[in-house]
N, C-alpha and C positions, 0 to 999 in steps of 0.2 A: 505494498500499501505504500501510495505516496505520503511523504512528511507535510505534515499541519502544522501551519504559521498563523499564532493570532498577533495584528498589530492592534496594542490596545491603548488608547491614544485620547485622555478627556479633553487635552488641547491636542486637537488632530495638525499631522505632518501640512505641510502645504498641498496643494493638489501634483503639481508637477512632481512632489518627492513620492507622493503615495505612488503616481504611474510608476516613476522608478525601482522604488519599492515591489509593487507587485511582478511588473517586468522579469527582475531579479528571480525572485520566487519561481513564478511561469515557466521561466527560462530553464533552471533546474529543477523545472518536473512537480513542483511542490503544490499543496492547495495555501489560499492565503485566506483570512479572516479579516476583514479590519472592523474594529468597534470605534467609533469616534463619537467626542461628544458627551460619552455614557452621562447618567447622573447617577445610578441605584448601581450599590457595587453587587448585587445581585446578577446583573446582566453579563460584568466584566467576569463575574466566576462562572457564569453557566457560559459562557465564550472560550474558559480559561482550558472548559474539560476534557475535551478533545485535541488541545495542542500539544505539539513535540517542540516547538519552538515560540516564544514570545519577544513582542518586542513593543516598550513601552518606552512617554518623556518621563514628566515627572510621577509617572500613577506610582503607587503604591503596590507592593511584591513582598505581600507577608507570607507570615506561615498556612493564614487562611487561601492564599490563593495558593500556594504549592501544594495542599491537601486535596484542593478542586481540580486541581492537574496532572490527573496519575502518572499521566503520559509525557511529560514536560523533561526535557533533558536541557535545555539552555534558556535564558534569559539573556535581552540582552537592551539595557539603558541607551536611548541614541543618547549621547552628550557624555560629559565628561565625570561629573558627579554621581556618584553612585549609593546613597543615604540613603537613597526611599528603597533600596532592595535590603531585604532582610538575608544578609550573607550566611548567616549560621542555619538560619532555617535550609536555604537553597542546598549548602553542604552535608544537612542532616536528608535533606531529601533528593540527593543524587544530583543535583541541577547546578551545572556551570555557568555562574554568573559573570558578564562581559561589561565593559562601555567603550564608547569612542571613542580614545584621547586622540585631542588635537583637531580634531572636527570644526569645532566652535569657537577654537581658541582666536582667530584672530578677530570673528564679532565680539566676542569679548573683551580682548584688548582697547580694540575703538570705543568702546564705550567706557574704558577707562578713561581715555582724552576727552571723550564729551563730556564726562563731569568734572575731569577738573579744567577744562577750557570754562565752562557753564561756573565752577566755584570762583576760578581766577578772574572772571568779567564781569565777578558781582551779581552772577544772575541776568545780566544784558540791562541792567536798571538804570543806566546811565551815569555809574558813578566809575570811579578809575580802578582800573585793573592792575595786572600784574598778569607780566609775558613767562612764559616756559623756559625758553632762549636760557641755558647758563644756570638755572636752578639746576639742583639734584632728585633724583627720583629713584627712591631705593623698593627692590622686589623683595616683599616679604614671600617665598618659596618660588621658586625656579625652575614650575615647569612648562609645558609648551603652553603657556598661556604667557606668564613671567616672558618669557622668549620676544611672542611676539611684544609685548610691551615694551621691552627694551628696543626691538628693532624700530616701531615707531616714535622711543622716546628719544634715538638718535637723530632719526629725521627733525625733531623738533631744536637741537640742537644742545640736548638733555646732558647733563653726567648720569652715568646711570652705577648705581650700587645692588648689591642683592646680597640678600642670607638665606642662605637652602646648604643644611650638615649633608642632606640626601646628594649633592651636585660638587663634583672637585671644581676645586677653585679653577686648574688649568683652562675648565671647559669654562668657566664665565670667561676669564683672561681671552681666550682665543675671540669670544666674540664680542670681543670691547666694551665689559662689563668687569667692575671691581667688585670682587667678593669681600666681606666682610665677616670677620667673626664670629660675632654674637647680634640679636636681634636690638638689643640696646644701642651697641654701636651704629646699626642702620636705623635709627630713629633718630639719634643723636647727631645724625648725619645727612641728614635731608631736610627737604624745607617739603616734599610732597612721597607720600608710601603710597603703594599699591600692594593690597592682600590679596594672596591668589591660595591660600591654604586648602587641604580640603578637611572636612569636618569627619573628623576623629576624636577618640577619648582624649586625646592629647592635647589635642587644638580646642575643641570646645570652650570658651570664653580665658583663649590664653593670651589676647588683647586687651591690656586692662591698665586701670591711672598706672600703673609703675613703665608702661614701657611708652604712653601717650603724651603722658608729662615730659618726656627726654627729646621731644620731637621740637626744630628749630623754630624760631617767631615766625607768625605765620604759618605755621606745618599744616601742612591739607594731608588726611586721608583717606583713600576711596577704598569702598570693598566690595569688589564682584567675585568674592568667596563665596562664604554663608554668613548668614547673618548671626548664627551661633560661633562663631571664632570672636565676634566684642564680647567681652564683660559690658554688659549697659551701665548698669550702677558705676564700673569705670570711668567709663564712655563721658557721663552724664556732670561728673564731679570734674573732669579736665573743662568738658565746656564750660563752666561754670566760673573755673579757676585759672582757665587760660580763654582768655576772649578774642584771643588773636587766631586760634585754631580751626580748620573747619572739617567738616564729613560728608562724604558723599557716599551713600551704596544703590544698589540696584534693587536691593528692599529697603524697604521699610524698615527700620528696627522695632520691638515693642513698644518702645516710650519715642516715638514718633510724634505723638502727641504733647510730650514736654518739648521737645525739638517746636514744635511749631509756636507754641506758647511764650518760648524762653530765646531763641536762636536762629531768629530769622534772619535771613542774608548770609548764615554760616552754613549750612545746610544743604544737601538734593538729593531727594530720595525718587525712583522713578516708579511708576505707579505699581510695579510687578516686578520681581525678578526675571528680568529681559535680558542679559548679555547674551546669550545665544540664539534672540529673535530677530535675526534676519533672512532672508529668503535663502541665502547662500548655506548659510550654518546649517537650517532648517533640511535644507537639502542635504549636504556632506552627511549628516548625522543619521539618515535615516536611510542610507544608501549605503553609508559603510555598513551599520544594524544587519541589513540585508547581507551584506555580503559574507561578513563574520559568523552567518549562521549557516550559510551555505558552506562556509567552508569549513566550520565544526564538524557538520552532518558526513560530508565527501572527502575531506583529509584528516580529519581529526583536531584540527587546528586548533589553540585554547592558547592564542596567543597576547590575545587580553582579558584574560580570566584573572580577576577581581575577588574572587572566592579560595 
């Protein structure tokens, strides 16, 4: 019998991406079910029952989903982050979990600069702003997105520093980036900090007052990673005691109402998490997910396994 793949997306892929995904599976001889814009989890669970493979975006893949899908062998999150997948449950049920690293990187990196420029130009309010050229940007976690940020920053004439204990200093230097030995050194050296940490037990609330207070005068933090990596109590403390500091994010923090009440002109939040919301990223991630599923079933390829 042919493999059956479910594409479950509460936030659907673009039509051209859906056509490409469907084409990849059709060429491989697989059956495809599209579950788009669903509102009831019961519909999701029912559709998963016959699935050998599953593609999701921000949709939750928890123990209940795995229990409802006895034939499931692989789930791919179309995007870089994968905290919406219960990895322990995946492993317990013999399911390979993957992400699609790098497919959204440029989209996220460009949003970083959209937020930076918006804050540097005081929200285009008519007030005097500042330029990016000649400023230092510190990249906290030098992965795929961080590398794209570094490339764009050099185009703006910025000096690029980075901290990532998992990336060799030589790799950074070869790409025109100055490595630093600690997060504290990064924050105290730069006017701009761009966060690209994944959400893990070690990174949740890891960016707090102790780091933020080290920022240079007029410092700006941009968070296009995960809201959870910020210690919001520490962030509010520093916003209160350091009226020169600004904060931009592609997802509003839980304390957004306090920002609106007290820190007008010093923050910029997008309406929802939208770092990967470009037509190009949408297409790239979806097609990559489809190709990875075919490669897994046909070749046993587990290159992007995360569990």
